[in-house]
C-alpha positions in Angstrom: -26.7 1.7 50.4 -25.6 -1.1 48.1 -27.5 0.5 45.3 -25.9 3.9 45.9 -22.4 2.3 46.1 -23.1 0.4 42.8 -24.1 3.7 41.1 -20.9 5.4 42.4 -18.8 2.5 41.1 -20.4 2.6 37.7 -19.9 6.4 37.6 -16.2 6.0 38.3 -15.8 3.4 35.6 -17.7 5.6 33.2 -15.3 8.6 33.9 -12.3 6.4 33.4 -13.5 5.0 30.2 -14.5 8.4 28.9 -11.1 9.8 29.7 -9.4 7.0 27.9 -11.6 7.4 24.8 -11.1 11.2 24.4 -7.3 11.1 25.1 -5.3 11.7 22.0 -2.1 10.5 23.5 1.3 11.8 22.3 1.3 11.3 18.5 5.0 12.2 18.5 6.0 9.6 21.0 8.2 6.7 20.1 6.0 4.4 22.2 3.1 2.5 20.7 -0.1 4.5 21.2 -3.6 3.3 21.8 -6.2 3.6 19.1 -9.3 5.6 20.0 -12.1 3.1 19.3 -12.9 -0.1 21.2 -14.9 -3.1 20.1 -14.0 -2.4 16.5 -14.9 -5.0 13.9 -12.9 -4.6 10.7 -14.6 -4.7 7.3 -13.1 -7.6 5.4 -11.8 -5.7 2.3 -10.5 -7.7 -0.6 -9.0 -7.1 -4.0 -12.2 -7.8 -6.0 -14.3 -7.8 -7.9 -14.0 -11.5 -8.4 -15.5 -13.8 -11.1 -15.5 -17.5 -11.6 -12.3 -18.6 -13.4 -12.9 -19.5 -17.1 -10.7 -21.0 -19.8 -10.2 -17.5 -21.2 -8.3 -16.5 -18.0 -5.6 -19.2 -18.4 -3.5 -17.3 -20.9 -1.7 -14.0 -21.1 -4.2 -11.0 -20.9 -4.8 -8.5 -23.7 -3.0 -5.2 -23.2 -4.5 -1.8 -23.8 -2.4 1.3 -23.5 -4.1 4.2 -21.8 -3.2 7.5 -23.3 -2.4 10.0 -20.6 -2.3 13.8 -21.0 1.0 15.6 -20.4 0.7 16.8 -16.8 3.4 19.2 -15.5 6.8 17.5 -15.6 5.5 14.1 -14.6 7.7 11.2 -15.7 6.6 8.1 -13.8 3.9 6.5 -11.7 5.4 4.6 -8.8 2.5 2.1 -8.5 0.2 4.9 -7.4 -3.2 3.6 -8.5 -6.6 2.8 -6.9 -10.3 2.7 -7.5 -13.4 4.3 -6.0 -16.9 2.8 -5.5 -18.1 4.4 -8.7 -15.6 2.3 -10.7 -13.2 5.1 -11.5 -9.5 4.5 -11.6 -7.1 7.1 -10.0 -3.4 7.4 -10.7 -0.7 9.4 -9.1 1.9 10.9 -11.5 5.3 11.9 -10.0 7.9 14.4 -11.0 11.6 13.6 -10.6 13.4 16.7 -12.0 11.3 19.8 -12.0 11.8 22.6 -9.4 9.8 22.6 -7.3 8.4 19.2 -7.9 4.7 18.5 -7.5 3.0 15.1 -8.0 -0.4 15.1 -9.7 -3.5 13.0 -9.8 -5.5 11.9 -12.8 -8.8 9.9 -13.0 -9.6 7.4 -15.7 -13.3 6.5 -16.4 -13.3 3.0 -18.0 -16.9 3.4 -19.3 -16.0 6.3 -21.6 -12.2 6.0 -21.5 -11.9 9.6 -20.4 -8.9 10.9 -18.4 -9.3 13.9 -16.1 -6.6 15.9 -14.4 -7.5 16.2 -10.7 -4.9 18.7 -9.5 -1.5 18.4 -7.8 0.0 18.4 -4.3 1.4 21.9 -4.2 -1.9 23.4 -5.4 -3.7 21.4 -2.7 -1.3 22.6 0.0 -1.9 26.2 -1.1 -5.7 25.7 -0.9 -5.2 24.3 2.6 -3.0 27.3 3.6 0.0 25.0 4.2 2.2 26.0 1.3 5.9 26.7 2.2 8.3 28.7 0.2 10.5 26.4 -1.9 8.7 23.2 -0.8 8.4 20.2 -3.1 6.2 17.2 -3.1 7.3 15.3 -6.1 5.9 11.8 -5.3 2.6 10.1 -4.9 4.0 6.7 -4.2 1.2 5.1 -2.3 -1.8 3.4 -3.8 -5.2 5.0 -3.5 -7.3 3.0 -1.0 -11.0 3.3 -0.4 -12.1 3.2 3.3 -15.6 2.5 4.7 -16.5 6.2 4.6 -16.3 6.2 0.8 -13.3 8.5 0.7 -10.2 7.7 -1.2 -7.0 8.0 0.8 -3.4 8.5 -0.4 -0.1 10.0 0.5 2.6 12.3 -0.9 6.2 13.1 -0.1 9.4 14.5 -1.4 13.0 13.2 -1.3 14.8 16.6 -1.1 17.5 16.7 1.6 17.2 13.0 2.6 20.1 10.6 3.3 20.1 7.1 4.7 19.8 8.6 8.1 18.3 12.0 7.5 14.6 12.7 7.0 13.6 14.5 3.8 13.3 18.3 4.2 9.5 18.6 3.4 8.3 15.3 4.9 5.0 13.7 3.9 1.3 14.3 3.8 -1.8 12.1 4.2 -4.7 13.1 2.0 -8.2 12.0 1.0 -10.6 12.9 -1.8 -14.4 12.7 -2.0 -15.0 10.9 -5.4 -18.1 12.9 -6.0 -16.9 16.4 -5.1 -13.4 15.6 -6.4 -11.8 18.0 -3.8 -8.5 17.2 -2.0 -8.7 17.3 1.8 -5.5 17.5 3.9 -5.3 15.3 6.9 -1.8 14.9 8.4 1.7 16.4 7.8 4.5 14.2 9.0 8.3 14.7 9.2 8.7 11.3 7.6 8.2 10.5 3.9 4.9 8.5 3.6 5.6 5.8 1.0 2.8 3.3 1.4 -0.8 3.1 2.6 -3.4 0.5 3.4 -6.7 0.2 5.3 -9.0 -2.2 7.1 -12.0 0.1 6.3 -12.0 2.0 9.6 -8.4 2.8 10.1 -6.0 4.0 7.4 -2.3 3.0 7.9 0.6 4.9 6.3 4.2 3.7 6.4 7.0 6.4 6.8 10.7 6.3 6.5 13.1 6.1 8.1 12.5 3.5 10.8 9.3 2.0 9.4 7.2 4.5 11.3 3.6 3.4 11.2 0.8 6.0 11.3 -2.8 5.1 12.0 -5.6 7.5 11.0 -9.0 6.9 12.5 -11.5 7.7 9.8 -14.3 8.1 12.3 -12.6 10.5 14.7 -9.7 12.0 12.8 -7.3 10.9 15.5 -3.7 10.0 14.6 -1.4 7.6 16.4 2.0 6.2 15.5 4.6 3.8 16.4 8.1 3.0 15.1 8.3 -0.6 14.0 12.1 -0.5 13.2 14.3 -0.7 10.2 18.0 -0.3 9.2 19.4 3.0 7.7 18.4 3.6 4.1 15.8 0.8 3.9 12.0 1.1 3.6 9.4 -1.5 2.4 7.3 -0.3 -0.5 4.1 -1.9 0.9 2.5 -2.8 4.2 -0.3 -5.4 4.6 -3.6 -5.6 6.3 -5.4 -8.9 6.7 -9.1 -9.8 6.9 -9.1 -9.5 10.7 -7.9 -5.9 10.7 -4.3 -6.6 11.8 -1.5 -4.7 10.0 1.9 -6.2 9.0 5.1 -4.3 8.7 8.7 -5.7 8.2 10.8 -5.1 11.3 14.6 -5.2 11.0 16.4 -5.8 14.3 20.2 -5.2 14.6 22.0 -8.5 15.2 23.5 -9.1 18.7 27.0 -8.7 17.4 25.9 -5.5 15.5 26.8 -7.1 12.2 23.8 -7.3 10.0 20.2 -7.6 11.2 17.4 -10.1 11.8 14.2 -9.5 9.7 10.7 -10.4 11.0 7.2 -9.5 9.8 5.6 -7.7 12.8 1.9 -8.2 13.3 0.2 -5.3 15.0 -3.4 -5.0 16.3 -5.6 -1.9 16.0 -4.1 -0.5 19.2 -0.7 -0.6 17.4 0.5 -3.3 19.8 2.9 -5.9 18.3 1.1 -9.2 18.9 3.5 -11.5 17.0 6.6 -11.5 14.9 7.2 -14.0 12.0 10.7 -14.8 10.9 11.6 -13.5 7.4 15.1 -14.8 6.6 14.5 -14.2 2.9 14.2 -10.5 3.6 17.8 -9.5 2.9 20.2 -8.1 0.4 23.8 -6.9 0.3 22.5 -3.4 -0.2 19.4 -2.9 1.9 19.1 0.7 0.7 18.1 -0.5 -2.7 16.1 -3.5 -1.4 12.3 -2.7 -1.8 10.9 -5.1 0.8 7.3 -6.1 0.2 6.5 -5.0 -3.4 3.2 -6.7 -4.4 0.1 -8.1 -2.7 -3.5 -9.1 -3.3 -6.2 -9.9 -0.7 -8.5 -12.9 -1.3 -12.2 -13.3 -0.5 -11.5 -14.8 3.0 -9.0 -12.1 4.0 -5.9 -14.0 3.2 -3.1 -11.9 1.6 -0.6 -13.2 -1.0 2.5 -11.0 -1.2 5.9 -10.9 -2.9 9.2 -9.7 -1.7 11.8 -7.8 -3.8 13.4 -10.9 -5.3 10.1 -12.6 -6.2 9.5 -14.9 -3.2 5.7 -15.5 -2.7 4.1 -15.8 0.7 0.6 -16.4 1.9 -0.6 -14.6 5.1 -3.6 -16.5 6.5 -6.2 -14.3 8.1 -7.3 -17.0 10.5 -5.6 -19.9 12.1 -2.8 -20.5 14.6 0.4 -18.4 14.8 2.4 -21.4 13.7 0.6 -21.6 10.4 -0.4 -18.0 9.7 2.6 -17.1 7.5 3.2 -19.6 4.7 6.3 -19.4 2.6 5.6 -20.7 -0.9 8.9 -20.0 -2.7 9.8 -18.1 -5.8 6.6 -17.2 -7.7 8.4 -17.5 -11.0 9.5 -21.1 -11.6 12.7 -19.7 -13.2 13.8 -18.2 -9.9 14.5 -14.6 -8.8 12.3 -12.0 -10.5 10.6 -8.7 -10.0 6.9 -9.3 -9.4 5.4 -6.1 -8.0 1.8 -6.6 -9.1 -0.5 -9.3 -8.0 -4.2 -10.1 -8.8 -6.7 -12.8 -8.4 -9.5 -13.5 -10.8 -11.7 -15.6 -8.4 -10.4 -14.6 -5.0 -10.0 -18.2 -4.0 -7.9 -20.5 -6.2 -5.7 -18.4 -8.5 -3.2 -15.7 -8.1 -1.7 -13.9 -11.1 1.0 -11.4 -11.7 3.4 -9.7 -14.2 7.0 -10.8 -13.8 10.3 -9.4 -15.1 13.6 -11.2 -15.0 17.0 -9.8 -15.9 17.8 -10.7 -19.5 14.4 -12.1 -20.3 11.1 -10.7 -21.7 8.3 -10.1 -19.2 6.0 -13.0 -18.3 2.5 -13.5 -17.0 2.3 -15.9 -14.1 -0.6 -17.9 -12.9 -0.3 -19.7 -9.5 -2.9 -22.4 -8.5 -3.2 -22.3 -4.7 -4.5 -25.8 -4.2 -1.8 -27.6 -6.2 1.0 -25.1 -5.7 1.8 -25.1 -9.4 2.7 -22.1 -11.6 2.4 -21.6 -15.3 3.9 -18.7 -17.3 3.2 -17.0 -20.6 5.4 -14.5 -22.5 4.3 -10.9 -22.4 6.4 -9.1 -25.0 3.8 -6.2 -25.0 5.3 -5.2 -21.6 8.9 -5.1 -22.9 9.1 -1.3 -22.9 7.5 -0.9 -19.6 9.0 -0.6 -16.1 5.9 -1.5 -14.0 5.5 -1.2 -10.2 3.3 -2.6 -7.5 -0.5 -2.6 -8.0 -3.5 -4.8 -7.2 -6.2 -2.7 -8.8 -9.1 -3.9 -11.0 -12.1 -2.1 -12.4 -15.7 -3.2 -12.2 -15.3 -5.4 -15.3 -12.4 -7.3 -13.6 -9.8 -5.8 -15.9 -6.4 -5.2 -14.1 -4.1 -2.2 -14.2 -0.3 -1.8 -14.3 1.4 1.6 -13.9 5.0 2.7 -14.2 7.3 4.3 -16.7 7.8 3.9 -20.5 11.5 2.8 -20.9 12.1 4.8 -24.0 10.2 8.1 -23.5 10.7 8.2 -19.7 7.0 9.2 -19.3 4.2 7.7 -17.1 2.7 4.6 -18.6 -0.6 2.8 -17.7 -1.9 -0.4 -19.2 -5.2 -2.2 -18.8 -5.1 -6.0 -18.8 -8.3 -7.9 -19.7 -9.5 -11.3 -20.8 -12.2 -10.7 -23.4 -14.8 -13.3 -24.2 
């Protein structure tokens, strides 16, 4: 009898577990939803490849301008760049003024310096039988991130019809591409604009506005879950973070008790989209939050730590391990001169040095090198970037060369540069 009872008990537990695993939940709910997989161990993704730091790395890098073909009415790249496992570099080119607008993708092969046009969003929507009359998708704003399945993930959206409280008319889309087949695959259509993306290898996370809505896409099952982290009208962070333990971090803006202003925290969520901790971010503020860009740059080290910058140039370190009291470390202004725009971060060795391109009002661009053990920063002038409005990237190719993307100030066209330290 005890044996039969034990079998019945195990059967009941099995049915309950199976029901929980196959349940998709309500992906449109405002409540946090539960991710499909259990026992998930994240792959510790970093911003490599890394090499030992040499004397040649302690100066401003050499700048190579990459010549892009004219693609549609593209006029800018909003930091939309990434790399695949084959060493190719992908860039999203956005359109600001055409009608209808359609962002495009190009691929750069460093070994032969060849640029290929990889199609555009409206073409891909037509191929997926999802095209709508009059629809636009003028922006690929997110980076391209490579998950454990080898696919490259990215997002698109359009700003038509949006206001500080109104969602854009055409919403956003989550896509992926097989680097070998070079075919776009549509995954998710959202009412929110999807502005940023990140991954822990298994899950892909996309950040939508308004409200800092966080989407989670399970690359193994295709299931989608979401939760609203919270923001103030008109504000969205340009990046979200994932640490070496697979936790995702999104700024959360909470209205103050007297309804005057707000309190900003960095919300840490686990892979079930539960908020497990909130770190105070008093530096996350501006008189006009609609123009404040939140987290703008980041780079992930060998051990899973993440260095990141805010809109005004404050540098933080997010420790992948350790107690909650020491997990978020405020370092201060990355640029010793103070407030600056520093949207692109890199590390040569993944351990001791963090670098980035900096721009301050009224000054020429600079190259910054921060030494993590001593906390000191040195800077070098970068006049080669004077005509360049660059945005957030962390991408390197297999040789260790780094990439900046943005817009040429004079021609108002997309601009891409490769930064290297030749022997």
